[in-house]
C-alpha positions, 0 to 999 in steps of 0.5 A: 476215436474222436467224437467231438466233430460228430453231430448226433443223429437228432441234430443232422436231421434237425439241420438237413430240415432248415436246409430243406425249408430255406431252399424251398421258401427261396425256390417259392419266393423266386417262382412267384416272382418269376409269375409276378414278371410274366403277369405283368408281361401279359397286362403290357400285353393286353393294354398293347392289345386294346390300344391296337384294337381302338385304333383298327376300329378308329381306320375300319369305320374310316374306311367304311364310311369313306366307301361309295355306294351306288346310288341306283341301288341306295337311297340317299335320304337318312337313313339309307335305304335299299331302293327297288334296284339295290332289291333286285340287286341282292337277288340277282347276285344270290346274297339274300340265300346267302345272309339267311343260311350264314346269318348267325355269322353276320350277326355275330359280327355285328354283336362284337361290335355291341351296337347301341344305335342304329347307326352303330349297326349299319357301320358293324353290318357293313364292316361284316361283309368285309370281316367275311368276305374270305369264307368260302360262302363269300366266295360268289362275290369275287366270281361277281367282281371279276365278270363285273369290272366296275363292281368292286367290294368298296361299292357293293358293301354299302348295298349289302350292309344296308340289307343286313342292317334292315334284318338286323334291325328288325330282329332287335326292335330295342335299338331305336335310335 
């Protein structure tokens, strides 16, 4: 029997070990490249999401700033404040009770905007009406709008927003300007 082409067992095991190590290193490098590509995609998505958030904030601020308010419910002095009619409106539609029950939701919306100024709070408070309008506890507004065709979200939200703003500022005395 010719044994010139047969490797001894020790050399065969070393050769097998080298092959496994080489395959392992290639697999690890491939996995790291794959993970790197996925992380790059996540970085790109974060950048895109940040741009979208900034643009959405601009659009929502524009819409809220251009909403019309009822001069009977709000005094147009600086800052806007509820008139007696506005206070009665809040009570009449039952928003004061809804607000007290779900105040944390409204304040959470405002907090998410990270307001630094009273004006920021006012914009965020009005925006909270739009954001939370599809919650079950806000369905009373849809009934009100249906029964009062002259009223809609655009001419009601500013009044409700000023009410929320005042409640928020009462609990956040650190916001002074």
